[in-house]
N, C-alpha and C positions, 0 to 999 in steps of 0.2 A: 469412451473413445479408445478403440482398439487399434486402428490403423494409424501408426505414427510415422509413416514413411515421409509425410510432408516435412518433417523436421530435417530431412536431408537437403532441403532446398537451400541454395547458396545465399539466399537473403535472410535465412534464420541464423541468428548468432547464438553461440552456446558457451558455457563456462562450467567446468567441473568445480565443485565445492565440497567442503568437509565440515561436518558439525563438530567444531572444536569443543572441548570440555567447558570452556567459559561461555559458550553459546547455548549450553544445554539447560533445560529446566529441571525442576524437582522430579518430573515424571520421566526423566532420562531421554526426552526428545528435544528437538530444537525449540527454543523460545520463539513464540510467534513473531515478536518484534524483530528478532534476528533473521527470520525468514524474509520478512519485509525488507530488511537491510540488504540481504543477498540479492533480492529482486531489484532493488534500487541500484545496487552497485553494478550488476550485470547490464541493466538498462543504460547506466552511465557509460560503461565500456563500449556498448554498441553505438551509442550516440557519438562518442569520440571517433569511432571507426568510420561513421558516416559524416564526420566533419560538422556535426551540430552539437558537440559536447560543450563542457564547461569553458574550456579555453576558447572555443570558436565563438561562443555567445558573449564573451566579455566585451567584444567590440561594440555590441549593442547594450552593454551594461545589464545583460540579462542572464537568466538561468532557468532550467526546467523546474517546474513545481508540480507535484502530484495533487490532483483535485478529486479524483474518484478512483476507487479500486474495489473489485470484487474478487475474493479468493475462495475457491472451493477446495476442500482437503479430503483426500482419500485416507491418508495417514501422514503424520509428520516424521521426517527422518530422525533417526536415533543418534545418540552421542557417538561420535567418531565414525558415523556412516558417511560414505561418499555419495553425492547426488549431483545431478546435472540440471542447470537452469538453461532453458531455451527461451529466446525472446525474439520478437520481430515487430517492426513498425507496421501496424495493420492498416491505418488510414488516418487522414487528417482533413480538417476543414479550415476555415479562416482563422479560428482561435484555438482549437483543441486538437491535439494529436493523440490517437489511441494506440496503445501498445499491449501486445498479448504476451503471456508467459505460460510455459509448461515445465513442470518439474518431474524428472524421472529418477528412479533408483538405479543402482549399479547394474541391474539386470535389464534396464531399459523400460521398466513399467512405470506408467504415469502415476504419481502420488499426489499431485496438486496442479491446479491451473488457475490462471488469473487474467483479468482484463483490467486495464488502467487508462485513465484519461489524464493528460498533462497539458499545461500551458507554459508559456515563457513569460516570466515576471521581470519587469524592470526594477532593479535593485534600488534605484534612487527614488523614482516616482511611485513605486509599489503599485504599478498598474500592469495589466496584461499587454504584452506586445503582440500584435497580430502576426500570424505566421507568414503572411505575404510580405512582411517587412524583414523576414529572416531568409538568408540564402539556404534554401532547402534542395538545391539542385543535386546534391550528393546523397540525398535520402532515397533509399530504395525500399518502397513499400511492398509488403507481401500480404495480400488480403486473404486471410484465413481466419474465419470466425470460430471461436471455441465456445461462445455462448449464443443463445438464440436471439438475444436482443441487446441493444446498446445500454450502456450504463445510464441510470437516471437518478434524479434527486430522491433521497429517502424521505418518504412521508412518515414522519414520526408518529408513533402510536403510544401515547402515554397511558399505559395500563397501570398495573400495580407497581408502585415505586419499591424497588428491592434494595437499592443502595444509593447513597449520595455522600460525596466528600469533596473537600476543597484542597486545591494544590496551588502553591506559589511556584512560578516558573523560575528555575535556577539556571545559572550560567551554563552548566553542563548539559542542559536541555537544548541549547541553542546551536544551530548548525551553520554552515558556511553561508546560507542565504539570510542569516540574521533573524530567524524565527525558530520556534520549537519544531524539531524534526518530526516528520509524519510518523516515524516509528514509535515515538514517545506516546502518541495518542493510543496506539495499539496496546502498549503496556498498561495504560490507564484503564482501557476497556477490560483487559484480563484481570487487573487488580480489582475492578468493580464486581467481578463475578466470583472471586476467590471465596468470599464469605457466603455465596449463594449455593454453589455447586460443590459437590465432593469429588473424589477421584473417579467416581462412577460415570462422569459425564465427559464427553469428548467434543471438541469444537469441529463442526462440519463446514461452516462457511462464515465469512465475515465480509460485510459490505460496508464500505467507508466513504463518507463525503467530507472532504477538507474544504471548509467554507471561508474562513478568515484566518489571518495570522494571529498568533500570540507571541509576545516578546518577553525578554528578560524582565523579571519582577512583576509581570502580570499575575493576577490571581484568577483561577478558573474553578468552576464547580462541575463535577461529573455526576450526572444523574442516570441511573439505569432502571428501566421499566420492563416488566414481563408483559409481552404483547400477545403471547400465544403459548401453546405447548412447546416448551424448550426453545422458544423464540424470544429474544430480548432486544429492546431498542435502547440506544445510548445517546445521550446529548451532553455536550460540553458548552458551557456558557462562560463568557468573560464576566467576572464579578462586577467590575466598576461600571459597565454600561449595559450588562445583561444581554449582550449580543451573542447569538449562537455562532460558534466557531467550528463545530464538528458534530456530525451525527454518524451513527453506525447501527447495523443490525447484525446480531450474531445468532446462529442456529446451532443447537447442541443435540447430541444423542447420548443415550446410556450405553 
């Protein structure tokens, strides 16, 4: 993607960010979970500007929840580097709103891009609120696709099991929605690969499906499988009922 002039459209929201030292990984680049957090924060700011943010949805006892996201990475920004996150509301149907992201460095070169699907969840009933029940009149969509196809369910390929471990959900994993924040799942995926890959491997893409909530004191098991050359599938199950709550696919390069 060379022509980025579309980012000048008035319906594209942007925010400059900096990789603070506490956001940096062992490799001196931003930790993947923190990049997810920046995308989430900028999406929240844009939703507030369009009057469909956290405060606006409280009237319906609801809030936006991420259900799918595909992130492709040219490179991760380095410690203390400034970068810009661009986002726009791409499209929505009765239940799901799609949002796109593009990340550029200080020279304006694209270094990452993402597509994400979101739903509005009723905090009390823990059910999806149809978007036609939400006042979306202030939402300005800008239909510009950065991937060739819509996000889909990950078809898990359980190849060679390369790692498996159990985690108990702690209070600090829980966010304002009352469940484990989506960025915590990303950390678990990276942790599951730490024992498999050395410094010679670089993450090129991560595709995530957030299927069910996990809450404080739940126990989950994280299984990672090699499904191809430098391709891995990841599954998280809730231990007490063996319900699948999350899947992901990661692609790596040397």
